[in-house]
N, C-alpha and C positions, 0 to 999 in steps of 0.2 A: 409749283411753288408759290403759295399764297403771301403776298405782302400785306402787312396790318397798316392800316391807314397811317396811324401815327408815325411809323418807320418810313413811310412814304413820304409823309409831310415834312419829317426830320431830314430827310435827304435833300430835299428842294433847297436851292439857293439862288441868288442872282449871278449867273455865270458871265462875265465879261472877257474870257479869253477862251475863244474857241479854236478846235482843231480845223484843219483844211479838209478834213473827211467829209464829202457829200453825205446828205441825210438821204436815206432810203424812203420811197414815195409810200412804201406801205406804212412804216412808221408815221409818217406825216398823216396818211390817211387814219391812223389809229388814233392820233392825238386830237386831231379834227372831230372825229366820233364822240369821244369824250366831251369835247366843246359842244356837239351838238345834243348832247343828252342832258345838258346842264337845265336846269329849272329856270323859269323866268317867270316875271308877274302876269297872271292872268294866262299863262302858258302862250303869249303873244309871239314869242321867240324872235326878238328883233336883231339878232345878230348876224353878222355877215363877215367871213374872213376872206382876207385876199393873201394867198400864199405868193410870195415873191421869191424865186429863184435866179431870175434872169440877173447878171451882173449890172449891167447898163442901168435897169430900172432900180435895182437896190441902192446904187450910187447916186440916182437923182433922189432917190427918199432919204438916203444918209445925210445929204444937203440941208435937210430940215432937223438932223441930229448929229452935229459934227464932232462925233467920238469915233477914234481910230478902231477901237474894239469893235464897235457895231458894224462898220462897213466889212469887217473879216467874218461876220457871221453866215454861214452858208445860205441860210434860209430867214428870211423876214416874215412874220405873219402880221398882218395889217388888221388888227381888231376894229370893226366898225359895228355903229347901231343904226339901224333905221328908224328914225324919229316919225315917220308917216306910221309906222306899226307898232310902236311901243307903247305899253299904258301909262297914262298919265294920272296922277292921284288927285283927288278931288280939289287939293289947293293948286293944282298946275304942275307938281312935281313930275319931271319926265323921268322914269326908272330906266330908260336906254343904258345909262351908264352903269347902272347898278346890274342889270341883266347881262351886259358885256363883262364886267368883271368878274360875274359869277362863272361865265364860260370860260374866262380866261384863266381863272384859277383852276378849272378842270383841266384846261390844257396843259398848263405847267406842270401839273402833278402827273398827268399821263405824259409827258415828256421826260420825266424823272424814270417813270416805270419803263420807258423804252431806252433807258441808258442815255438820254440826251440832257441838255440843259438850256437853260432859258434866262431872258432878264426882263422883266416887265418895264417899258420905258413909257413913261409920261411927260416928260419934260422935252418935247420936241414941238417944232411949229407944225401945228395941226393944218393950218390953211395952206401950207405948202405942200404937204403929203396928199391933201385933199385934191388941189390943183394938179400935182403930179400923175394922180391915179384918175384923174377926169371923173370924179364922183358926183353924183346928183346932189343937189342943195340938201335934201331930206338925209342924206346919209352922213353921220357923224364920225370921224377916226377918233376913236377912244385911246387906243394903246398901239405900240408898235412892240412885237415879240419876236428878238432875234432867237433864232434856234439852231443848236447844232451840237455836236460831241465836244465835251471838254477838252481843252488844250492841255497838254502836258506840264504846264505851268499856272494851272488854274488854282484859285486859292478861295475855298469856302469861308465865307464870313457871315455867321449867323448868332450873334449873341441876341438873346431874346429875354425880355423882361420876365420876372417872375409873375406867377398868377395872382399872387396878392398885389402886385402893383395896377393891374388891368382888370380886376374883377372885384365888385361891390354885390353885396347880397340885401336885398331888400331896401334898395334906395341907393341913391348916390353918396360914396364916401372918398372924399379927396386924399 
């Protein structure tokens, strides 16, 4: 059965209530493969993903984002960017965050296809996570992606703006 992209995109939401059911390694690998296939600037592929399933390590990471629901996710994927290998625009803009964001988007959509949910977490203490994972200086922690099966009491919330509120044709119109 083929899933149409817009249907898949419509099914994706930020899950904040996870089941205790463990996530199969095969599904995690499928999701990571989708992230690996994501495009990047000049095809430099500066993304690195750390899959955290160890309870103690997840708890240490959760200290940098103290939300009870986050700590209950069976898997946390730490999305990092390698600033040594990322493309820099002529004005110095480092595209590592953009490249990682594209890969994370692929990852979140692949999770939906596998019957799993995610939440894109950016409001965390990046220095804390960096230290917990003992990352080298050139690796930047971009996002935390809790991953798991939806809990019985999950509530999708996905109110989206209409197209005419976010699209202008042939120039900006407020």
